[in-house]
C-alpha positions in Angstrom: 33.7 -47.4 64.9 31.2 -49.4 66.9 28.8 -47.7 69.4 26.9 -48.6 72.5 29.7 -48.9 75.1 28.6 -46.7 78.1 32.2 -45.8 79.1 33.7 -45.2 75.7 33.6 -42.1 73.5 32.5 -42.8 69.9 32.8 -40.2 67.1 30.7 -39.6 64.0 32.7 -37.1 62.1 33.9 -36.8 58.5 36.3 -39.8 58.8 33.7 -41.9 60.7 30.4 -43.7 59.7 27.4 -41.4 59.4 25.5 -40.4 62.6 22.6 -42.6 63.7 19.4 -41.8 61.6 17.3 -40.8 64.6 19.4 -37.7 65.4 18.2 -34.2 64.5 21.2 -33.6 62.2 20.4 -36.8 60.3 16.8 -35.8 59.8 17.9 -32.4 58.6 20.1 -34.1 56.0 17.2 -36.2 54.7 14.5 -33.5 55.0 16.3 -30.1 54.4 14.9 -26.9 56.0 16.6 -23.6 56.4 19.7 -23.5 58.6 18.2 -20.6 60.5 15.0 -22.5 61.3 17.0 -25.6 62.4 19.3 -23.5 64.7 16.3 -21.7 66.2 14.8 -25.0 67.3 18.0 -26.4 69.0 20.4 -25.5 71.7 24.1 -26.1 70.6 25.5 -28.6 71.1 22.4 -30.7 70.5 22.2 -33.3 73.2 20.0 -36.3 72.4 20.5 -39.0 75.0 24.2 -39.9 74.9 24.7 -38.3 71.5 26.0 -34.7 71.3 26.0 -32.9 67.9 28.5 -30.1 67.5 27.7 -27.4 64.9 29.6 -24.6 63.2 28.3 -22.1 60.7 30.5 -20.3 58.2 32.3 -20.5 54.9 35.4 -22.6 55.2 37.5 -25.2 53.4 37.8 -27.3 56.6 36.3 -27.2 60.1 37.5 -29.3 63.0 36.4 -29.9 66.6 39.4 -29.4 68.8 39.3 -31.4 72.1 41.5 -33.5 74.4 39.8 -36.9 74.7 42.4 -39.6 75.0 42.0 -42.2 72.2 40.6 -39.9 69.6 42.4 -37.6 67.2 42.7 -34.1 68.8 41.2 -32.4 65.8 38.1 -34.2 64.4 37.1 -33.0 60.9 33.4 -31.9 60.7 31.1 -32.7 57.8 29.6 -30.0 55.7 25.8 -30.2 55.1 25.5 -30.1 51.3 24.4 -26.8 49.9 24.8 -24.9 53.2 27.5 -23.3 55.4 26.6 -25.6 58.3 29.2 -28.1 59.6 28.5 -30.9 62.0 29.9 -33.8 63.9 28.6 -36.1 66.7 30.2 -37.6 69.8 28.6 -40.4 71.7 29.6 -39.5 75.3 29.2 -41.4 78.6 26.4 -40.3 80.9 27.2 -37.2 82.9 30.1 -36.2 80.7 31.5 -32.7 80.5 33.7 -31.7 77.6 35.8 -28.6 76.9 36.4 -27.8 73.3 36.9 -25.2 70.5 36.3 -25.0 66.8 39.1 -24.7 64.2 38.3 -23.4 60.7 40.5 -23.1 57.7 39.9 -21.0 54.6 42.8 -21.0 52.2 45.9 -20.5 54.3 44.1 -18.8 57.1 43.4 -21.0 60.2 41.5 -19.8 63.2 40.7 -21.6 66.4 38.1 -20.1 68.7 35.3 -20.8 71.0 32.0 -22.1 69.6 30.0 -19.0 68.5 26.7 -21.0 68.7 27.3 -22.1 72.3 27.3 -19.5 75.1 28.6 -21.8 77.8 32.3 -21.2 78.7 34.9 -22.9 80.9 37.5 -20.7 82.5 41.2 -21.4 83.5 44.6 -19.7 83.7 45.2 -20.1 80.0 41.9 -18.6 78.9 38.4 -19.8 78.1 37.0 -22.7 76.1 33.5 -23.8 75.1 31.9 -26.5 77.2 29.5 -29.3 76.4 27.2 -30.7 79.1 26.3 -34.2 78.0 23.1 -35.9 79.2 23.2 -36.4 82.9 25.7 -33.7 83.8 24.5 -31.0 86.2 26.6 -28.3 87.9 26.7 -29.4 91.5 24.4 -27.2 93.6 27.0 -27.1 96.4 29.4 -25.2 94.1 27.1 -22.2 94.0 26.7 -19.6 96.8 24.2 -20.7 99.4 22.5 -17.8 101.1 22.1 -19.9 104.2 25.8 -20.7 104.5 27.8 -18.1 106.4 30.9 -17.2 104.4 34.3 -17.8 105.8 37.1 -15.2 105.7 40.1 -15.0 103.4 43.2 -13.2 104.7 46.5 -12.8 103.0 49.8 -13.6 104.8 53.4 -13.4 104.0 55.6 -16.2 105.1 59.4 -15.7 105.3 61.1 -18.7 103.6 64.7 -19.6 104.0 64.0 -22.6 101.7 63.1 -20.3 98.8 65.3 -17.4 99.9 62.5 -14.9 100.1 58.9 -14.2 101.2 56.0 -16.3 100.0 52.4 -15.2 99.8 49.7 -17.5 101.3 45.9 -16.9 101.4 44.4 -18.4 104.5 40.7 -19.4 104.8 39.1 -19.2 108.2 35.7 -21.0 108.5 32.6 -19.2 109.6 32.3 -18.9 113.4 36.0 -19.3 113.7 37.1 -19.2 117.4 40.5 -19.0 118.9 39.4 -21.4 121.6 38.7 -24.2 119.1 41.1 -26.4 117.3 41.0 -26.8 113.5 42.4 -29.2 110.9 44.6 -27.7 108.2 44.2 -28.1 104.5 47.1 -27.0 102.3 46.1 -26.3 98.7 48.6 -26.2 95.9 47.8 -23.7 93.1 45.6 -22.0 95.7 44.9 -18.9 93.6 43.6 -21.0 90.7 41.5 -23.2 93.0 39.9 -20.0 94.4 39.3 -18.4 91.0 38.4 -21.4 88.9 37.2 -24.1 91.3 35.1 -22.0 93.6 37.1 -23.3 96.6 35.8 -20.7 99.1 32.2 -21.3 98.1 32.7 -25.0 98.3 34.3 -24.9 101.7 31.6 -22.5 103.0 28.8 -24.9 101.8 30.4 -28.1 102.9 31.2 -26.8 106.4 27.7 -25.3 106.7 26.1 -28.6 105.8 28.4 -30.5 108.2 29.8 -32.6 105.4 33.4 -31.4 106.1 34.9 -30.4 109.4 35.4 -26.7 110.0 38.9 -26.3 108.5 41.6 -23.7 108.1 42.9 -23.8 104.5 46.2 -22.4 103.3 46.1 -21.6 99.6 49.6 -21.5 98.1 50.8 -19.1 95.3 53.8 -20.6 93.6 56.2 -18.4 91.7 57.5 -21.1 89.3 55.2 -24.0 89.7 56.8 -26.3 87.1 60.0 -26.2 89.1 58.6 -25.9 92.7 56.0 -28.7 92.2 58.3 -31.2 90.4 59.6 -33.0 93.5 61.4 -29.9 94.8 63.2 -30.4 98.1 62.9 -26.6 98.7 59.1 -26.7 98.3 58.7 -29.6 100.6 61.0 -27.9 103.2 58.9 -24.7 102.9 55.6 -26.4 103.4 56.6 -28.8 106.3 59.2 -26.8 108.2 58.2 -23.2 107.5 54.6 -22.9 106.5 53.2 -25.4 109.1 55.0 -23.9 112.1 54.2 -20.4 110.9 50.5 -21.2 110.7 50.4 -23.1 114.0 51.9 -20.0 115.7 49.1 -17.8 114.2 46.0 -20.1 114.3 44.7 -22.8 116.7 45.5 -25.9 114.5 45.4 -29.5 115.3 48.7 -31.1 116.3 47.5 -34.5 115.1 48.7 -36.0 111.9 45.0 -36.8 111.0 44.4 -33.0 111.1 46.7 -32.2 108.2 45.9 -32.7 104.5 47.7 -31.8 101.3 45.7 -31.2 98.1 46.8 -30.6 94.6 46.0 -31.2 91.0 48.2 -32.0 88.0 51.8 -30.9 89.0 50.2 -29.8 92.4 49.4 -33.5 93.0 53.0 -34.4 92.4 54.0 -31.7 94.9 51.6 -33.0 97.5 52.9 -36.6 97.2 56.5 -35.5 97.1 56.1 -33.3 100.2 54.5 -36.1 102.1 57.1 -38.5 100.9 59.8 -36.4 102.5 57.9 -36.2 105.8 56.0 -39.5 106.0 54.8 -38.9 109.6 53.5 -35.4 109.2 50.3 -35.6 107.0 47.2 -37.7 107.7 45.7 -37.4 104.2 46.3 -36.4 100.6 44.0 -35.4 97.8 45.6 -36.0 94.4 43.6 -34.9 91.4 44.7 -35.7 87.9 48.2 -36.2 89.1 51.0 -35.7 86.5 52.4 -39.1 87.6 54.5 -39.7 84.5 56.8 -42.7 84.7 58.7 -45.0 82.3 58.9 -48.7 82.9 62.0 -48.9 80.8 64.3 -46.4 79.0 64.2 -42.7 79.5 61.8 -41.3 76.8 58.7 -40.2 78.7 57.6 -37.6 76.1 56.8 -34.9 78.6 59.7 -32.6 78.0 62.4 -31.4 80.4 59.9 -30.1 83.0 58.9 -33.7 83.6 62.4 -35.1 84.1 62.4 -34.6 88.0 58.8 -35.9 88.1 59.7 -39.1 86.2 62.7 -39.7 88.5 60.5 -39.2 91.6 57.6 -41.4 90.4 59.9 -44.1 89.2 61.6 -44.1 92.6 58.3 -44.2 94.4 57.0 -47.1 92.3 60.1 -49.1 92.9 59.9 -48.6 96.6 56.5 -47.4 97.6 55.9 -46.3 101.2 53.0 -45.1 103.3 53.0 -41.3 103.4 49.6 -40.7 104.9 46.7 -42.6 106.4 44.2 -41.7 103.7 44.8 -41.0 100.0 42.1 -39.7 97.7 42.9 -39.9 94.0 40.7 -38.8 91.1 41.2 -38.4 87.3 39.1 -37.5 84.3 38.4 -40.4 81.9 39.2 -38.2 78.9 42.7 -37.3 80.1 45.9 -38.9 78.7 46.9 -39.1 82.4 44.2 -41.6 83.1 46.4 -44.5 82.4 49.2 -43.3 84.7 46.7 -42.5 87.5 45.1 -46.0 87.2 48.5 -47.5 87.4 49.4 -45.7 90.6 46.3 -47.0 92.5 47.7 -50.5 93.3 51.1 -48.9 94.2 49.4 -46.7 96.8 47.3 -49.5 98.1 50.4 -51.7 98.5 51.7 -49.4 101.3 48.7 -50.0 103.5 47.1 -46.5 103.0 43.4 -46.3 102.7 42.9 -45.4 99.1 39.8 -44.0 97.4 40.0 -43.7 93.6 37.4 -42.0 91.5 37.1 -41.4 87.8 34.8 -38.9 86.1 33.8 -38.5 82.4 35.6 -35.2 82.2 39.0 -33.8 81.3 42.1 -32.0 82.8 40.2 -29.0 84.0 39.5 -26.8 87.0 35.8 -27.6 86.9 36.5 -31.4 87.0 38.6 -30.8 90.1 36.0 -28.5 91.6 33.4 -31.3 91.1 35.5 -33.8 93.0 36.0 -31.6 96.1 32.9 -32.7 98.0 33.6 -36.4 97.6 37.3 -35.9 98.4 37.1 -33.5 101.4 34.2 -35.2 103.1 36.2 -38.4 103.0 39.6 -37.1 104.2 38.3 -34.4 106.6 34.8 -35.5 107.7 32.8 -33.5 110.2 32.5 -35.0 113.6 29.3 -36.9 114.2 26.6 -34.8 115.9 
């Protein structure tokens, strides 16, 4: 492989050329010292400019770095440092990258995949934890951390009766600090709301952005699906629930804006499909959409999309929308991680959205399909679709 392209990931693992000679791991190979002394001097992964060296220590027949970077094998074989139990591999990552990964080791017939024991950093999600690498230039945004000067909003749980679903649905409602019944507020509807609250610091982010006057004081409805792969895959029942049951129910309870510009749908992955699909069925209802890492799978020809049965209704919907795109909001924010396999589909949707006359803002980040990636996009997205009024 060749190196030096700022937007491309380059690997230096067992099947690749050796790592550049100026790296710490290369110097260790040429001038051996004890593994203990080497590890004591370095934080793992070792970040040296755009080069990130991953390490594993232990007796094994094979060790692999497990990741989800599109364009690279999902399990990269690490090299063993001769005469030691130290394994290593190097990735050249774009500036500001963030990468979730694990380490897989095999000894005989026993294979184990686990977080990196040498790296204390963890990324959290509904499926568990993974190790995380912060490449050069990545910083956790300060607006994602609690600010003692920002007054917290309030979370309250509601139950909405739904004829569309044939039963009650739980909704968590965020009310901004200094909420007043005499005021009027825009509404943000968040798909996978529980996960955005748990893994994307959504309440802290809203508190901070409202406090800093980067986002309008907003009422947010965090949805809790019961079967998200069905409800979010272009479900008419879900769209009916959101538009014809949730919105009127919230409007009866809270002082919400009646203007289209005051309603925004937000979702990631399948939740992005649900946001687009809901707006598609009511094209005059929503002023803005935030679509993060949308699972916009489509097939130009044939029927083999490779996503499994859960994607069948998604593919039918996205194919239909691409054939006859229409304006479903005034503003549409789309974002995707450069490391995701979905990046190609998301890029392909941008000109389709733009062709309808919607104002489209599309952002890519050197990250993957993760709740932290989506958290890190919230400031840019929400300040564009729901900006605070000028002072």
